[in-house]
C-alpha positions as CSV (number, residue, x, y, z in Angstrom):
1,M,137.1,-114.4,-43.2
2,T,139.6,-115.9,-40.8
3,K,138.0,-118.6,-38.8
4,S,140.8,-120.3,-36.9
5,I,144.4,-120.3,-35.7
6,A,146.5,-123.4,-36.2
7,F,149.6,-124.1,-34.2
8,L,152.5,-126.4,-35.1
9,I,154.3,-127.3,-31.9
10,G,157.2,-129.6,-32.8
11,A,160.5,-130.7,-31.3
12,E,163.7,-129.3,-32.8
13,K,165.1,-131.4,-35.6
14,S,161.9,-133.3,-36.2
15,G,161.0,-132.1,-39.7
16,T,159.0,-129.1,-38.7
17,T,160.7,-126.9,-41.3
18,T,159.5,-129.2,-44.1
19,A,156.0,-129.3,-42.5
20,I,156.0,-125.5,-42.3
21,S,157.0,-125.1,-45.9
22,Q,154.3,-127.5,-47.1
23,I,151.4,-126.1,-45.0
24,S,152.3,-122.5,-45.8
25,Q,151.8,-123.1,-49.5
26,H,148.0,-123.5,-49.1
27,P,146.4,-120.3,-50.4
28,Q,143.9,-120.0,-47.5
29,I,146.7,-120.2,-44.8
30,C,148.5,-117.2,-43.6
31,P,151.7,-118.2,-41.8
32,T,153.8,-116.0,-39.4
33,R,156.7,-114.1,-40.9
34,S,159.1,-116.1,-38.9
35,K,159.3,-119.9,-39.0
36,H,159.7,-119.8,-35.2
37,G,156.4,-117.9,-34.7
38,S,156.0,-115.1,-32.2
39,G,153.0,-116.1,-30.1
40,F,151.8,-115.4,-26.7
41,F,154.0,-117.9,-24.9
42,A,155.5,-115.3,-22.7
43,D,153.6,-112.9,-20.5
44,D,155.4,-109.9,-21.9
45,R,154.3,-110.8,-25.4
46,Y,150.7,-111.5,-24.4
47,N,150.5,-108.1,-22.8
48,L,151.3,-106.5,-26.2
49,G,147.8,-107.5,-27.3
50,W,145.9,-109.0,-30.3
51,N,147.0,-106.4,-32.8
52,W,150.7,-107.0,-32.1
53,Y,150.0,-110.7,-32.6
54,I,148.2,-110.3,-35.9
55,D,151.0,-108.1,-37.2
56,S,153.4,-111.1,-36.8
57,F,151.7,-112.8,-39.8
58,H,152.5,-112.3,-43.5
59,P,150.3,-109.8,-45.2
60,W,147.1,-111.0,-43.8
61,D,143.9,-110.8,-45.8
62,P,140.9,-111.8,-43.7
63,E,138.8,-112.3,-46.9
64,T,141.2,-114.8,-48.4
65,H,142.9,-116.5,-45.4
66,T,140.7,-118.8,-43.4
67,T,143.5,-119.9,-41.0
68,L,146.4,-118.1,-39.3
69,F,149.3,-120.6,-39.0
70,E,151.8,-120.2,-36.2
71,P,154.7,-122.8,-36.0
72,C,156.4,-122.4,-32.7
73,N,158.3,-125.0,-30.7
74,L,158.7,-122.6,-27.9
75,Y,155.2,-123.4,-26.7
76,S,156.5,-126.9,-25.7
77,W,159.1,-125.2,-23.5
78,R,156.5,-123.4,-21.3
79,G,155.5,-125.0,-18.1
80,A,151.7,-125.2,-18.1
81,Y,148.9,-124.0,-20.3
């Protein structure tokens, strides 16, 4: 059963692609389909709802994957959270 969502918020050209590749290899981690994530960083995406967000991950098996993993440097561009 999935228990957490992990975010990797990194600056461009700071080694995030390598980190994403390494972290995504863990069998209990389910990464997003895109290395740039999808996330709820914009109001229009948040309004699409939880099911839309879950669909942005690779084939997700809640029995196998304990963590959803979203790498997204766009979170660092947003004003305040």
